[in-house]
Structures are given as C-alpha cells and as structure tokens.
N, CA and C of each residue as an Amber inpcrd file, in Angstrom:
protein
   270
 -56.0580000  -6.0060000  -4.0640000 -55.4450000  -5.2240000  -5.0230000
 -56.0810000  -5.1880000  -6.1970000 -56.4820000  -6.5460000  -6.8960000
 -57.6870000  -6.4790000  -8.0350000 -58.6210000  -5.7390000  -7.9620000
 -59.3440000  -5.7660000  -7.1280000 -60.1720000  -4.5790000  -6.7000000
 -59.9280000  -3.4870000  -6.9080000 -59.1640000  -3.1460000  -6.0610000
 -58.3910000  -1.2060000  -6.6210000 -58.3950000  -0.9140000  -7.6060000
 -58.0990000  -1.8890000  -8.4300000 -57.5540000  -1.6090000 -10.1680000
 -58.6400000  -1.4470000 -10.5550000 -59.1980000  -2.3690000 -10.4850000
 -60.8400000  -2.0350000 -10.9810000 -61.8100000  -0.7890000 -10.6810000
 -61.3270000  -0.3630000  -9.4960000 -62.5240000   0.9100000  -9.1520000
 -61.5240000   1.8900000  -9.7490000 -59.9480000   1.8800000 -10.2810000
 -59.2560000   3.2800000 -10.7830000 -59.2270000   2.9880000 -12.0470000
 -60.1040000   1.9820000 -12.7820000 -59.8360000   2.1480000 -13.9520000
 -61.2920000   2.2180000 -14.5460000 -62.2510000   1.8630000 -13.9270000
 -63.5590000   2.3930000 -13.7110000 -63.9080000   4.1500000 -13.5800000
 -63.1670000   4.7030000 -12.8130000 -63.0300000   5.9030000 -12.7310000
 -62.3230000   6.4510000 -13.6600000 -61.4080000   6.2980000 -14.2610000
 -60.6140000   6.4970000 -15.6800000 -61.7540000   6.6000000 -16.7800000
 -62.5360000   5.4770000 -17.1770000 -63.5200000   5.7460000 -18.3240000
 -64.7680000   6.4000000 -17.6880000 -64.7090000   6.5540000 -16.5950000
 -66.1970000   7.7650000 -16.2420000 -65.3340000   9.1500000 -16.8720000
 -64.0310000   9.4680000 -16.6330000 -63.5680000  10.6910000 -17.0520000
 -63.5410000  10.9580000 -17.9580000 -62.6940000   9.6430000 -18.9060000
 -62.7930000   9.7420000 -20.2260000 -64.6230000   9.9740000 -20.8860000
 -65.1720000   9.7360000 -20.1930000 -66.7110000   9.9710000 -20.8720000
 -67.0690000  11.2860000 -20.6340000 -66.5460000  11.7660000 -19.9340000
 -66.9500000  13.2970000 -19.1480000 -66.6330000  14.2890000 -20.0330000
 -64.8090000  13.9430000 -20.0490000 -64.1040000  14.7260000 -20.8870000
 -64.7500000  15.0810000 -22.5970000 -65.2270000  13.6390000 -22.8010000
 -65.3370000  13.8430000 -24.2520000 -66.5740000  14.3800000 -24.0780000
 -67.6120000  14.7190000 -23.5070000 -68.8950000  15.4790000 -23.4880000
 -68.5140000  16.7350000 -23.5480000 -67.9040000  17.1490000 -22.4420000
 -67.3530000  18.2960000 -22.2090000 -66.6960000  18.9990000 -23.9380000
 -65.7020000  18.2280000 -24.3340000 -65.0760000  18.7000000 -25.2610000
 -66.1300000  18.6690000 -26.4650000 -67.2290000  18.1840000 -26.7070000
 -67.8380000  18.2970000 -28.1000000 -69.1220000  19.2080000 -27.8220000
 -69.2690000  19.4770000 -26.2250000 -70.3330000  20.3130000 -26.1020000
 -70.1310000  21.7260000 -25.7070000 -68.7660000  22.2060000 -25.7410000
 -68.3830000  23.9570000 -25.5570000 -67.2110000  23.7720000 -26.2400000
 -66.5510000  22.9120000 -26.9360000 -65.1920000  22.9790000 -27.6620000
 -65.2640000  23.0920000 -29.5400000 -66.1390000  21.7260000 -29.3410000
 -66.3430000  21.6140000 -30.9000000 -67.0910000  22.6990000 -31.3810000
 -67.7960000  23.6580000 -31.1220000 -68.5180000  24.5870000 -32.2180000
 -69.9320000  24.4330000 -31.8940000 -70.4050000  23.3940000 -32.5690000
 -71.7120000  23.2760000 -33.0600000 -72.4320000  22.4590000 -31.8340000
 -73.5990000  22.6880000 -31.6950000 -74.1140000  21.8290000 -31.0180000
 -74.6870000  20.4400000 -30.9820000 -74.2580000  19.4480000 -30.1730000
 -74.3410000  17.8240000 -30.6570000 -75.0950000  17.3280000 -30.1530000
 -76.7390000  17.7490000 -31.1110000 -77.7520000  17.2650000 -30.2960000
 -78.2670000  16.0110000 -29.9180000 -77.6560000  15.0240000 -31.0140000
 -77.7000000  13.5260000 -30.5180000 -77.2470000  13.0860000 -29.3360000
 -75.8350000  13.9830000 -29.4500000 -75.0520000  13.2190000 -27.7910000
 -75.8540000  13.6340000 -26.4840000 -76.3190000  15.2650000 -26.8920000
 -76.9250000  15.5840000 -25.4770000 -78.5360000  14.8780000 -25.3460000
 -79.1160000  14.5790000 -26.7160000 -80.4930000  13.8430000 -25.9570000
 -79.8190000  12.0670000 -25.3250000 -78.7660000  11.6490000 -26.1660000
 -78.3440000  10.6610000 -25.7480000 -78.1910000  10.4970000 -23.8530000
 -77.5450000  11.6460000 -23.4240000 -76.8360000  11.8780000 -22.3450000
 -78.0180000  11.9250000 -20.9830000 -79.2140000  12.5340000 -21.8700000
 -80.2220000  12.8880000 -20.7600000 -81.0390000  11.7170000 -20.5880000
 -81.5590000  10.5600000 -21.7980000 -81.7210000   9.5760000 -21.3800000
 -80.9920000   8.8040000 -20.9370000 -79.6220000   8.7710000 -20.9910000
 -78.9080000   7.5060000 -20.4560000 -79.2660000   8.1890000 -18.6420000
 -79.2580000   9.7500000 -18.2030000 -79.2580000   9.6180000 -17.3240000
 -80.2010000   9.4390000 -16.5500000 -81.2070000  10.2770000 -17.0330000
 -82.8130000   9.5810000 -16.4770000 -83.3190000   8.2520000 -16.4470000
 -83.0300000   7.2270000 -17.3790000 -83.1330000   5.6460000 -16.9300000
 -81.9280000   5.4850000 -15.9120000 -81.0930000   5.9010000 -15.7190000
 -80.2150000   5.4740000 -14.4900000 -81.0910000   5.9170000 -12.8940000
 -81.4680000   6.9160000 -13.4210000 -81.7500000   8.0020000 -11.8080000
 -83.3290000   7.0850000 -11.3500000 -83.7770000   7.0110000 -12.7700000
 -85.5390000   6.5240000 -12.4340000 -85.2790000   5.1560000 -12.0940000
 -84.3480000   4.3010000 -12.3070000 -84.4380000   2.4790000 -11.8610000
 -83.2640000   2.6620000 -10.8050000 -82.7200000   3.7700000 -10.4800000
 -81.8400000   3.6560000  -9.1870000 -80.4830000   2.8180000  -9.6130000
 -79.8290000   2.8270000 -10.9960000 -78.9830000   1.6780000 -10.9910000
 -77.6240000   2.7280000 -11.1660000 -76.8010000   2.0710000 -10.3390000
 -75.3890000   2.4930000  -9.7820000 -74.4560000   1.4050000 -10.2620000
 -73.4810000   1.9700000 -10.8940000 -72.6450000   1.3280000 -12.0210000
 -70.9800000   0.6560000 -10.4960000 -70.9530000   2.1310000 -10.0580000
 -70.4690000   2.0810000  -9.4150000 -70.0750000   1.2750000  -7.8270000
 -71.5820000   1.4990000  -7.4640000 -72.0920000   0.4780000  -6.2960000
 -71.5720000  -0.8000000  -6.3910000 -71.8610000  -0.9060000  -7.8700000
 -71.3610000  -2.6330000  -7.9360000 -70.0260000  -3.0230000  -7.9420000
 -69.2960000  -2.0340000  -7.7330000 -67.7630000  -2.0990000  -7.7230000
 -67.1690000  -1.3700000  -6.1200000 -68.5130000  -1.1500000  -5.4530000
 -67.8480000  -0.9200000  -4.1140000 -67.3360000   0.6200000  -4.2250000
 -67.6650000   1.5220000  -4.7310000 -67.4710000   2.7490000  -5.0220000
 -68.9320000   3.4770000  -4.1340000 -69.1490000   4.2710000  -3.5020000
 -70.2310000   4.8230000  -2.9740000 -69.8460000   6.3830000  -2.8570000
 -71.0360000   6.7800000  -3.2770000 -70.4990000   8.6670000  -3.2100000
 -71.3350000   9.3440000  -2.0580000 -71.0890000  10.0110000  -1.2700000
 -71.6780000  10.5930000  -0.0350000 -72.9400000  11.4940000  -0.5200000
 -72.9530000  11.9860000  -1.8050000 -73.8820000  12.6270000  -2.3790000
 -74.7900000  11.7830000  -3.2890000 -76.1610000  12.2290000  -3.0190000
 -77.5650000  11.2110000  -3.4360000 -77.2630000  11.0390000  -4.9840000
 -77.5670000  10.4660000  -5.8090000 -77.5370000  10.2190000  -7.3550000
 -76.2410000  10.2350000  -7.7990000 -75.4840000  10.7200000  -7.5520000
 -74.2850000  10.9590000  -8.0810000 -73.8160000   9.4690000  -9.0250000
 -73.6140000   8.7090000  -8.2530000 -73.5030000   6.9920000  -8.5870000
 -74.3330000   6.6620000 -10.3960000 -75.8430000   6.9390000 -10.0300000
 -76.4820000   7.0260000 -11.0300000 -76.5080000   7.7200000 -12.3070000
 -75.6990000   9.2570000 -11.8470000 -75.7920000  10.3770000 -12.7710000
 -74.5580000   9.5630000 -13.8440000 -73.9540000   8.8220000 -13.2760000
 -72.4080000   8.6480000 -13.8860000 -72.4740000   7.4890000 -14.5070000
 -73.3700000   6.7790000 -14.0810000 -73.8360000   5.3160000 -14.6920000
 -74.7460000   5.8310000 -15.9790000 -75.6010000   6.8390000 -15.9020000
 -76.4960000   7.5300000 -17.1580000 -75.5610000   8.0420000 -18.3250000
 -74.2560000   8.8280000 -17.5240000 -73.4770000   9.1100000 -18.6390000
 -72.4230000   7.8040000 -19.1020000 -72.2980000   6.5460000 -18.5600000
 -71.8190000   5.4750000 -19.1220000 -72.7350000   4.6840000 -20.1420000
 -74.3790000   4.7660000 -20.1040000 -75.1300000   4.3680000 -20.5320000
 -75.6320000   5.0290000 -21.9320000 -75.0620000   6.3850000 -21.7650000
 -75.7020000   7.2600000 -22.8070000 -74.3300000   6.9480000 -23.6680000
 -73.1100000   6.5530000 -23.4470000 -71.9870000   6.5020000 -24.3810000
 -72.3500000   4.9800000 -25.5900000 -73.5500000   4.0550000 -25.3030000
 -74.0840000   3.2440000 -25.5430000 -73.6840000   1.5070000 -25.4540000
 -74.5430000   0.8250000 -26.0470000 -74.3760000  -0.1460000 -25.2510000
 -73.1940000  -0.9890000 -25.6210000 -72.2700000  -0.6990000 -26.4670000
 -71.1980000  -1.2920000 -26.9710000 -70.3000000  -1.2970000 -25.5850000
 -70.3330000  -0.0330000 -25.5960000 -69.4150000   0.3300000 -24.3750000
 -69.6180000   0.1990000 -23.0260000 -70.5070000   0.0410000 -22.7920000
 -71.0550000  -0.7500000 -21.4770000 -70.7020000  -2.3670000 -21.0080000
 -71.2530000  -2.4270000 -22.4660000 -70.8610000  -3.9290000 -22.3750000
 -69.1930000  -4.2540000 -22.0970000 -68.5840000  -3.7180000 -22.7540000
 -67.1870000  -4.3030000 -23.0390000 -66.6900000  -3.5090000 -21.6560000
 -67.2140000  -2.7760000 -20.9230000 -66.5670000  -2.1340000 -19.3580000
 -66.7720000  -2.9530000 -19.0750000 -68.4480000  -3.7600000 -18.5050000
 -68.6800000  -4.7500000 -17.7850000 -67.8410000  -6.0350000 -18.0780000
 -67.3100000  -6.5620000 -19.0390000 -66.4500000  -7.4270000 -19.4160000
 -64.9670000  -7.3680000 -18.7480000 -64.5200000  -5.9960000 -18.6790000
 -63.1290000  -5.7090000 -18.4790000 -63.4670000  -6.0060000 -16.8520000
 -64.3760000  -5.5560000 -16.2910000 -64.4730000  -5.4670000 -14.5610000
 -64.8860000  -6.5310000 -14.2370000 -65.2250000  -7.6360000 -15.0600000
 -65.1620000  -9.1640000 -14.6870000 -64.2380000  -9.7760000 -14.9020000
C-alpha cells in the first residue's frame, strides 16, 4: 500500500509540473525563454543518459522514452525540486 501511495504521489507531482509549464507557455502570453531552455536541457539529459525516475518506483510505460521525458521535466524544475521529491519517496 505504501508503494501505491508513492506512485500516486509521483504522478501528481509530474502532472503539477506539466500543468505549470502549459500555463506558462500558453496562458501567460509571454514566451518564458528561460523555462523553455530549462525544459529542453532537462529532457535532453534524461533521455541521453536513459534516466527514468518512474522506473525507480516501478512505474513503467509501454511507450519508449516516456519515463525519461517525464524525468527530464522534473529535472527542469530544478535540483531542489528533485531533491525534495526523492526525499519524500524514500
């Protein structure tokens, strides 16, 4: 049961990050170039090094690279965000 709660928590955090980016990219009006660059680098690094935080907690996608792309989105939110997330998962 604790593992299932961790999985749901991780999905909620991912969705919050995605919704934040959608809001900043499409609703705010001005293109947030710093956020776009952060997102591109985060996804690039996660895919290039095949890093998948979701796989770490036994959530695997049937679609290749989805876990790495979502991990890249988490990375783009910043090191403090990821560090806090990993502490909560533990």
